CHARMM internal coordinates of N, CA and C (Angstrom, degrees):
IC EDIT
DIST 1 N 1 CA 1.4538
DIST 1 CA 1 C 1.5254
ANGL 1 N 1 CA 1 C 108.83
DIST 1 C 2 N 1.3004
ANGL 1 CA 1 C 2 N 116.50
DIHE 1 N 1 CA 1 C 2 N 153.92
DIST 2 N 2 CA 1.4572
ANGL 1 C 2 N 2 CA 122.00
DIHE 1 CA 1 C 2 N 2 CA 179.99
DIST 2 CA 2 C 1.5274
ANGL 2 N 2 CA 2 C 111.63
DIHE 1 C 2 N 2 CA 2 C -83.50
DIST 2 C 3 N 1.3175
ANGL 2 CA 2 C 3 N 114.43
DIHE 2 N 2 CA 2 C 3 N 152.99
DIST 3 N 3 CA 1.4616
ANGL 2 C 3 N 3 CA 121.84
DIHE 2 CA 2 C 3 N 3 CA 176.27
DIST 3 CA 3 C 1.5242
ANGL 3 N 3 CA 3 C 109.50
DIHE 2 C 3 N 3 CA 3 C -59.15
DIST 3 C 4 N 1.3382
ANGL 3 CA 3 C 4 N 115.45
DIHE 3 N 3 CA 3 C 4 N 137.73
DIST 4 N 4 CA 1.4644
ANGL 3 C 4 N 4 CA 120.92
DIHE 3 CA 3 C 4 N 4 CA 178.74
DIST 4 CA 4 C 1.5325
ANGL 4 N 4 CA 4 C 111.73
DIHE 3 C 4 N 4 CA 4 C -104.98
DIST 4 C 5 N 1.3454
ANGL 4 CA 4 C 5 N 116.87
DIHE 4 N 4 CA 4 C 5 N 1.72
DIST 5 N 5 CA 1.4580
ANGL 4 C 5 N 5 CA 120.82
DIHE 4 CA 4 C 5 N 5 CA 176.48
DIST 5 CA 5 C 1.5077
ANGL 5 N 5 CA 5 C 115.25
DIHE 4 C 5 N 5 CA 5 C 73.54
DIST 5 C 6 N 1.3252
ANGL 5 CA 5 C 6 N 117.92
DIHE 5 N 5 CA 5 C 6 N 26.41
DIST 6 N 6 CA 1.4681
ANGL 5 C 6 N 6 CA 121.05
DIHE 5 CA 5 C 6 N 6 CA -176.34
DIST 6 CA 6 C 1.5298
ANGL 6 N 6 CA 6 C 113.22
DIHE 5 C 6 N 6 CA 6 C -70.77
DIST 6 C 7 N 1.3396
ANGL 6 CA 6 C 7 N 117.47
DIHE 6 N 6 CA 6 C 7 N -25.97
DIST 7 N 7 CA 1.4586
ANGL 6 C 7 N 7 CA 120.70
DIHE 6 CA 6 C 7 N 7 CA 178.00
DIST 7 CA 7 C 1.5125
ANGL 7 N 7 CA 7 C 115.32
DIHE 6 C 7 N 7 CA 7 C 86.68
DIST 7 C 8 N 1.3059
ANGL 7 CA 7 C 8 N 119.07
DIHE 7 N 7 CA 7 C 8 N 1.83
DIST 8 N 8 CA 1.4671
ANGL 7 C 8 N 8 CA 121.09
DIHE 7 CA 7 C 8 N 8 CA 179.36
DIST 8 CA 8 C 1.5262
ANGL 8 N 8 CA 8 C 110.78
DIHE 7 C 8 N 8 CA 8 C -58.55
DIST 8 C 9 N 1.3206
ANGL 8 CA 8 C 9 N 117.41
DIHE 8 N 8 CA 8 C 9 N -38.51
DIST 9 N 9 CA 1.4608
ANGL 8 C 9 N 9 CA 121.48
DIHE 8 CA 8 C 9 N 9 CA -179.87
DIST 9 CA 9 C 1.5291
ANGL 9 N 9 CA 9 C 111.43
DIHE 8 C 9 N 9 CA 9 C -63.93
DIST 9 C 10 N 1.3199
ANGL 9 CA 9 C 10 N 116.85
DIHE 9 N 9 CA 9 C 10 N -36.36
DIST 10 N 10 CA 1.4591
ANGL 9 C 10 N 10 CA 121.53
DIHE 9 CA 9 C 10 N 10 CA 178.79
DIST 10 CA 10 C 1.5229
ANGL 10 N 10 CA 10 C 109.89
DIHE 9 C 10 N 10 CA 10 C -63.63
DIST 10 C 11 N 1.3217
ANGL 10 CA 10 C 11 N 116.52
DIHE 10 N 10 CA 10 C 11 N -41.25
DIST 11 N 11 CA 1.4589
ANGL 10 C 11 N 11 CA 121.79
DIHE 10 CA 10 C 11 N 11 CA -178.48
DIST 11 CA 11 C 1.5301
ANGL 11 N 11 CA 11 C 111.42
DIHE 10 C 11 N 11 CA 11 C -63.28
DIST 11 C 12 N 1.3239
ANGL 11 CA 11 C 12 N 117.96
DIHE 11 N 11 CA 11 C 12 N -40.59
DIST 12 N 12 CA 1.4633
ANGL 11 C 12 N 12 CA 120.85
DIHE 11 CA 11 C 12 N 12 CA -174.44
DIST 12 CA 12 C 1.5286
ANGL 12 N 12 CA 12 C 114.11
DIHE 11 C 12 N 12 CA 12 C -90.38
DIST 12 C 13 N 1.3343
ANGL 12 CA 12 C 13 N 118.12
DIHE 12 N 12 CA 12 C 13 N -11.35
DIST 13 N 13 CA 1.4547
ANGL 12 C 13 N 13 CA 120.88
DIHE 12 CA 12 C 13 N 13 CA -177.90
DIST 13 CA 13 C 1.5321
ANGL 13 N 13 CA 13 C 110.56
DIHE 12 C 13 N 13 CA 13 C -71.74
DIST 13 C 14 N 1.3262
ANGL 13 CA 13 C 14 N 115.88
DIHE 13 N 13 CA 13 C 14 N 118.41
DIST 14 N 14 CA 1.4707
ANGL 13 C 14 N 14 CA 120.78
DIHE 13 CA 13 C 14 N 14 CA -176.94
DIST 14 CA 14 C 1.5185
ANGL 14 N 14 CA 14 C 113.51
DIHE 13 C 14 N 14 CA 14 C -77.89
DIST 14 C 15 N 1.3353
ANGL 14 CA 14 C 15 N 117.81
DIHE 14 N 14 CA 14 C 15 N -16.21
DIST 15 N 15 CA 1.4623
ANGL 14 C 15 N 15 CA 120.16
DIHE 14 CA 14 C 15 N 15 CA -178.81
DIST 15 CA 15 C 1.5238
ANGL 15 N 15 CA 15 C 112.91
DIHE 14 C 15 N 15 CA 15 C -108.13
DIST 15 C 16 N 1.3221
ANGL 15 CA 15 C 16 N 117.74
DIHE 15 N 15 CA 15 C 16 N 9.88
DIST 16 N 16 CA 1.4793
ANGL 15 C 16 N 16 CA 122.62
DIHE 15 CA 15 C 16 N 16 CA -178.68
DIST 16 CA 16 C 1.5210
ANGL 16 N 16 CA 16 C 111.62
DIHE 15 C 16 N 16 CA 16 C 52.24
DIST 16 C 17 N 1.3290
ANGL 16 CA 16 C 17 N 115.85
DIHE 16 N 16 CA 16 C 17 N 40.78
DIST 17 N 17 CA 1.4624
ANGL 16 C 17 N 17 CA 121.70
DIHE 16 CA 16 C 17 N 17 CA -175.50
DIST 17 CA 17 C 1.5209
ANGL 17 N 17 CA 17 C 113.13
DIHE 16 C 17 N 17 CA 17 C -93.33
DIST 17 C 18 N 1.3315
ANGL 17 CA 17 C 18 N 118.15
DIHE 17 N 17 CA 17 C 18 N 6.06
DIST 18 N 18 CA 1.4601
ANGL 17 C 18 N 18 CA 120.54
DIHE 17 CA 17 C 18 N 18 CA -177.69
DIST 18 CA 18 C 1.5205
ANGL 18 N 18 CA 18 C 109.71
DIHE 17 C 18 N 18 CA 18 C -127.65
DIST 18 C 19 N 1.3101
ANGL 18 CA 18 C 19 N 114.71
DIHE 18 N 18 CA 18 C 19 N 132.21
DIST 19 N 19 CA 1.4609
ANGL 18 C 19 N 19 CA 122.14
DIHE 18 CA 18 C 19 N 19 CA 174.73
DIST 19 CA 19 C 1.5227
ANGL 19 N 19 CA 19 C 106.98
DIHE 18 C 19 N 19 CA 19 C -121.58
DIST 19 C 20 N 1.3220
ANGL 19 CA 19 C 20 N 117.38
DIHE 19 N 19 CA 19 C 20 N 147.43
DIST 20 N 20 CA 1.4603
ANGL 19 C 20 N 20 CA 120.63
DIHE 19 CA 19 C 20 N 20 CA 176.61
DIST 20 CA 20 C 1.5207
ANGL 20 N 20 CA 20 C 108.04
DIHE 19 C 20 N 20 CA 20 C -107.23
DIST 20 C 21 N 1.3220
ANGL 20 CA 20 C 21 N 114.74
DIHE 20 N 20 CA 20 C 21 N 118.14
DIST 21 N 21 CA 1.4657
ANGL 20 C 21 N 21 CA 122.36
DIHE 20 CA 20 C 21 N 21 CA 176.87
DIST 21 CA 21 C 1.5194
ANGL 21 N 21 CA 21 C 106.26
DIHE 20 C 21 N 21 CA 21 C -127.79
DIST 21 C 22 N 1.3254
ANGL 21 CA 21 C 22 N 115.01
DIHE 21 N 21 CA 21 C 22 N 69.19
DIST 22 N 22 CA 1.4611
ANGL 21 C 22 N 22 CA 120.38
DIHE 21 CA 21 C 22 N 22 CA -172.23
DIST 22 CA 22 C 1.5167
ANGL 22 N 22 CA 22 C 110.64
DIHE 21 C 22 N 22 CA 22 C 87.16
DIST 22 C 23 N 1.3319
ANGL 22 CA 22 C 23 N 115.32
DIHE 22 N 22 CA 22 C 23 N -40.55
DIST 23 N 23 CA 1.4607
ANGL 22 C 23 N 23 CA 123.05
DIHE 22 CA 22 C 23 N 23 CA 173.87
DIST 23 CA 23 C 1.5200
ANGL 23 N 23 CA 23 C 107.63
DIHE 22 C 23 N 23 CA 23 C -146.95
DIST 23 C 24 N 1.3070
ANGL 23 CA 23 C 24 N 117.81
DIHE 23 N 23 CA 23 C 24 N 167.67
DIST 24 N 24 CA 1.4611
ANGL 23 C 24 N 24 CA 121.63
DIHE 23 CA 23 C 24 N 24 CA -177.07
DIST 24 CA 24 C 1.5229
ANGL 24 N 24 CA 24 C 111.19
DIHE 23 C 24 N 24 CA 24 C -69.14
DIST 24 C 25 N 1.3267
ANGL 24 CA 24 C 25 N 114.97
DIHE 24 N 24 CA 24 C 25 N 135.22
DIST 25 N 25 CA 1.4600
ANGL 24 C 25 N 25 CA 122.15
DIHE 24 CA 24 C 25 N 25 CA 175.06
DIST 25 CA 25 C 1.5177
ANGL 25 N 25 CA 25 C 106.65
DIHE 24 C 25 N 25 CA 25 C -124.64
DIST 25 C 26 N 1.3340
ANGL 25 CA 25 C 26 N 116.45
DIHE 25 N 25 CA 25 C 26 N 121.14
DIST 26 N 26 CA 1.4604
ANGL 25 C 26 N 26 CA 121.27
DIHE 25 CA 25 C 26 N 26 CA -178.42
DIST 26 CA 26 C 1.5217
ANGL 26 N 26 CA 26 C 108.48
DIHE 25 C 26 N 26 CA 26 C -94.06
DIST 26 C 27 N 1.3392
ANGL 26 CA 26 C 27 N 115.71
DIHE 26 N 26 CA 26 C 27 N 129.32
DIST 27 N 27 CA 1.4628
ANGL 26 C 27 N 27 CA 121.33
DIHE 26 CA 26 C 27 N 27 CA -176.22
DIST 27 CA 27 C 1.5257
ANGL 27 N 27 CA 27 C 111.32
DIHE 26 C 27 N 27 CA 27 C -93.52
DIST 27 C 28 N 1.3032
ANGL 27 CA 27 C 28 N 115.49
DIHE 27 N 27 CA 27 C 28 N 179.19
DIST 28 N 28 CA 1.4586
ANGL 27 C 28 N 28 CA 122.35
DIHE 27 CA 27 C 28 N 28 CA 179.88
DIST 28 CA 28 C 1.5152
ANGL 28 N 28 CA 28 C 114.11
DIHE 27 C 28 N 28 CA 28 C -67.85
DIST 28 C 29 N 1.3435
ANGL 28 CA 28 C 29 N 117.58
DIHE 28 N 28 CA 28 C 29 N -9.53
DIST 29 N 29 CA 1.4580
ANGL 28 C 29 N 29 CA 120.88
DIHE 28 CA 28 C 29 N 29 CA 179.17
DIST 29 CA 29 C 1.5274
ANGL 29 N 29 CA 29 C 112.83
DIHE 28 C 29 N 29 CA 29 C -80.39
DIST 29 C 30 N 1.3152
ANGL 29 CA 29 C 30 N 117.33
DIHE 29 N 29 CA 29 C 30 N -3.58
DIST 30 N 30 CA 1.4718
ANGL 29 C 30 N 30 CA 122.37
DIHE 29 CA 29 C 30 N 30 CA -178.29
DIST 30 CA 30 C 1.5271
ANGL 30 N 30 CA 30 C 110.45
DIHE 29 C 30 N 30 CA 30 C -64.65
DIST 30 C 31 N 1.3401
ANGL 30 CA 30 C 31 N 116.34
DIHE 30 N 30 CA 30 C 31 N 132.90
DIST 31 N 31 CA 1.4614
ANGL 30 C 31 N 31 CA 121.16
DIHE 30 CA 30 C 31 N 31 CA 177.17
DIST 31 CA 31 C 1.5276
ANGL 31 N 31 CA 31 C 111.39
DIHE 30 C 31 N 31 CA 31 C -105.13
DIST 31 C 32 N 1.3351
ANGL 31 CA 31 C 32 N 116.65
DIHE 31 N 31 CA 31 C 32 N 9.93
DIST 32 N 32 CA 1.4610
ANGL 31 C 32 N 32 CA 124.22
DIHE 31 CA 31 C 32 N 32 CA 177.76
DIST 32 CA 32 C 1.5342
ANGL 32 N 32 CA 32 C 113.42
DIHE 31 C 32 N 32 CA 32 C 54.27
DIST 32 C 33 N 1.3350
ANGL 32 CA 32 C 33 N 115.64
DIHE 32 N 32 CA 32 C 33 N 44.40
DIST 33 N 33 CA 1.4630
ANGL 32 C 33 N 33 CA 120.69
DIHE 32 CA 32 C 33 N 33 CA 179.41
DIST 33 CA 33 C 1.5298
ANGL 33 N 33 CA 33 C 111.90
DIHE 32 C 33 N 33 CA 33 C -76.40
DIST 33 C 34 N 1.3488
ANGL 33 CA 33 C 34 N 116.97
DIHE 33 N 33 CA 33 C 34 N -25.60
DIST 34 N 34 CA 1.4571
ANGL 33 C 34 N 34 CA 121.10
DIHE 33 CA 33 C 34 N 34 CA 176.79
DIST 34 CA 34 C 1.5147
ANGL 34 N 34 CA 34 C 116.02
DIHE 33 C 34 N 34 CA 34 C 90.14
DIST 34 C 35 N 1.3184
ANGL 34 CA 34 C 35 N 118.32
DIHE 34 N 34 CA 34 C 35 N -0.04
DIST 35 N 35 CA 1.4607
ANGL 34 C 35 N 35 CA 120.77
DIHE 34 CA 34 C 35 N 35 CA -179.27
DIST 35 CA 35 C 1.5322
ANGL 35 N 35 CA 35 C 110.32
DIHE 34 C 35 N 35 CA 35 C -61.50
DIST 35 C 36 N 1.3089
ANGL 35 CA 35 C 36 N 116.91
DIHE 35 N 35 CA 35 C 36 N -42.59
DIST 36 N 36 CA 1.4689
ANGL 35 C 36 N 36 CA 120.31
DIHE 35 CA 35 C 36 N 36 CA -179.49
DIST 36 CA 36 C 1.5219
ANGL 36 N 36 CA 36 C 111.51
DIHE 35 C 36 N 36 CA 36 C -60.16
DIST 36 C 37 N 1.3183
ANGL 36 CA 36 C 37 N 116.40
DIHE 36 N 36 CA 36 C 37 N -41.18
DIST 37 N 37 CA 1.4678
ANGL 36 C 37 N 37 CA 120.58
DIHE 36 CA 36 C 37 N 37 CA -179.40
DIST 37 CA 37 C 1.5244
ANGL 37 N 37 CA 37 C 111.26
DIHE 36 C 37 N 37 CA 37 C -64.61
DIST 37 C 38 N 1.3285
ANGL 37 CA 37 C 38 N 116.56
DIHE 37 N 37 CA 37 C 38 N -37.63
DIST 38 N 38 CA 1.4679
ANGL 37 C 38 N 38 CA 120.15
DIHE 37 CA 37 C 38 N 38 CA 179.67
DIST 38 CA 38 C 1.5198
ANGL 38 N 38 CA 38 C 112.30
DIHE 37 C 38 N 38 CA 38 C -67.99
DIST 38 C 39 N 1.3278
ANGL 38 CA 38 C 39 N 117.84
DIHE 38 N 38 CA 38 C 39 N -31.88
DIST 39 N 39 CA 1.4587
ANGL 38 C 39 N 39 CA 121.38
DIHE 38 CA 38 C 39 N 39 CA -176.73
DIST 39 CA 39 C 1.5236
ANGL 39 N 39 CA 39 C 114.18
DIHE 38 C 39 N 39 CA 39 C -94.45
DIST 39 C 40 N 1.3221
ANGL 39 CA 39 C 40 N 118.16
DIHE 39 N 39 CA 39 C 40 N -9.48
DIST 40 N 40 CA 1.4621
ANGL 39 C 40 N 40 CA 120.69
DIHE 39 CA 39 C 40 N 40 CA -178.69
DIST 40 CA 40 C 1.5332
ANGL 40 N 40 CA 40 C 109.76
DIHE 39 C 40 N 40 CA 40 C -66.55
DIST 40 C 41 N 1.3334
ANGL 40 CA 40 C 41 N 117.69
DIHE 40 N 40 CA 40 C 41 N 119.21
DIST 41 N 41 CA 1.4696
ANGL 40 C 41 N 41 CA 120.31
DIHE 40 CA 40 C 41 N 41 CA -175.74
DIST 41 CA 41 C 1.5305
ANGL 41 N 41 CA 41 C 114.07
DIHE 40 C 41 N 41 CA 41 C -68.76
DIST 41 C 42 N 1.3378
ANGL 41 CA 41 C 42 N 117.47
DIHE 41 N 41 CA 41 C 42 N -20.28
DIST 42 N 42 CA 1.4643
ANGL 41 C 42 N 42 CA 119.20
DIHE 41 CA 41 C 42 N 42 CA 179.47
DIST 42 CA 42 C 1.5297
ANGL 42 N 42 CA 42 C 112.21
DIHE 41 C 42 N 42 CA 42 C -111.43
DIST 42 C 43 N 1.3378
ANGL 42 CA 42 C 43 N 116.66
DIHE 42 N 42 CA 42 C 43 N 8.22
DIST 43 N 43 CA 1.4741
ANGL 42 C 43 N 43 CA 122.99
DIHE 42 CA 42 C 43 N 43 CA 177.83
DIST 43 CA 43 C 1.5222
ANGL 43 N 43 CA 43 C 111.57
DIHE 42 C 43 N 43 CA 43 C 54.84
DIST 43 C 44 N 1.3445
ANGL 43 CA 43 C 44 N 116.23
DIHE 43 N 43 CA 43 C 44 N 44.63
DIST 44 N 44 CA 1.4603
ANGL 43 C 44 N 44 CA 121.89
DIHE 43 CA 43 C 44 N 44 CA -178.09
DIST 44 CA 44 C 1.5315
ANGL 44 N 44 CA 44 C 112.74
DIHE 43 C 44 N 44 CA 44 C -87.58
DIST 44 C 45 N 1.3370
ANGL 44 CA 44 C 45 N 117.43
DIHE 44 N 44 CA 44 C 45 N -8.25
DIST 45 N 45 CA 1.4712
ANGL 44 C 45 N 45 CA 120.60
DIHE 44 CA 44 C 45 N 45 CA -176.38
DIST 45 CA 45 C 1.5141
ANGL 45 N 45 CA 45 C 109.01
DIHE 44 C 45 N 45 CA 45 C -111.96
DIST 45 C 46 N 1.3196
ANGL 45 CA 45 C 46 N 115.38
DIHE 45 N 45 CA 45 C 46 N 131.60
DIST 46 N 46 CA 1.4629
ANGL 45 C 46 N 46 CA 121.70
DIHE 45 CA 45 C 46 N 46 CA 175.17
DIST 46 CA 46 C 1.5204
ANGL 46 N 46 CA 46 C 108.13
DIHE 45 C 46 N 46 CA 46 C -119.36
DIST 46 C 47 N 1.3177
ANGL 46 CA 46 C 47 N 116.68
DIHE 46 N 46 CA 46 C 47 N 133.87
DIST 47 N 47 CA 1.4565
ANGL 46 C 47 N 47 CA 121.72
DIHE 46 CA 46 C 47 N 47 CA 178.31
DIST 47 CA 47 C 1.5208
ANGL 47 N 47 CA 47 C 107.36
DIHE 46 C 47 N 47 CA 47 C -122.95
DIST 47 C 48 N 1.3149
ANGL 47 CA 47 C 48 N 115.92
DIHE 47 N 47 CA 47 C 48 N 126.85
DIST 48 N 48 CA 1.4649
ANGL 47 C 48 N 48 CA 118.63
DIHE 47 CA 47 C 48 N 48 CA 177.58
DIST 48 CA 48 C 1.5309
ANGL 48 N 48 CA 48 C 108.13
DIHE 47 C 48 N 48 CA 48 C -88.00
DIST 48 C 49 N 1.3174
ANGL 48 CA 48 C 49 N 115.10
DIHE 48 N 48 CA 48 C 49 N 131.36
DIST 49 N 49 CA 1.4765
ANGL 48 C 49 N 49 CA 120.02
DIHE 48 CA 48 C 49 N 49 CA -178.00
DIST 49 CA 49 C 1.5022
ANGL 49 N 49 CA 49 C 111.13
DIHE 48 C 49 N 49 CA 49 C -112.29
END
COOR INIT
IC SEED 1 N 1 CA 1 C
IC BUILD
């Protein structure tokens, strides 16, 4: 499913690596911890581990 721009991922991101500009945009500061993917209500984020 596509990002709905709810901002939940921004709230849980410990490195402030996500901005919402209509939809979530992950920046280069991402450490791929996967917290955002676990909290995304529509499962729009995938993190490869």
